[in-house]
Residue, then its C-alpha position, 0 to 999 in steps of 0.5 A: m500500500k502506498r502512503s502519501f507523505l501529506g496524509v501521514f503528516l496530517l495524521a501525525l499533526i492531528l495526533a499531536i494536537n490531540i495530545v496537547t489539547t488533552q494535556f491542556m484539558v486535564h490541566q484546566f480541569f484540575y484548576e477548575h477552569y471548566t469553560n476551557t475544559l469544555v472547549c478542549v473536549a469539543l476540539n478533541l471531539l471535532l478532530f477525531p472524525v477529521a482524522l478518520l476521514i483522512y485515514k479512510k482517504e489514505i487507505h484507498k490510495g494504495g493498490k488493490k493488495h489490501e482488498q485481496 
């Protein structure tokens, strides 16, 4: 299966953003800043379907080897 560098880079970037926002969310929850916590939760929930769409697009870029 062929992978494009752009797809892999975008998935890695989304993963990094998810890690940072999760860490920030836990930090804000600890200090009882609940509005910031909810914003980070919403961002994490919005980024997951984006990553899933990129992954599905990338999986179909390869040859027919994965369908056999």
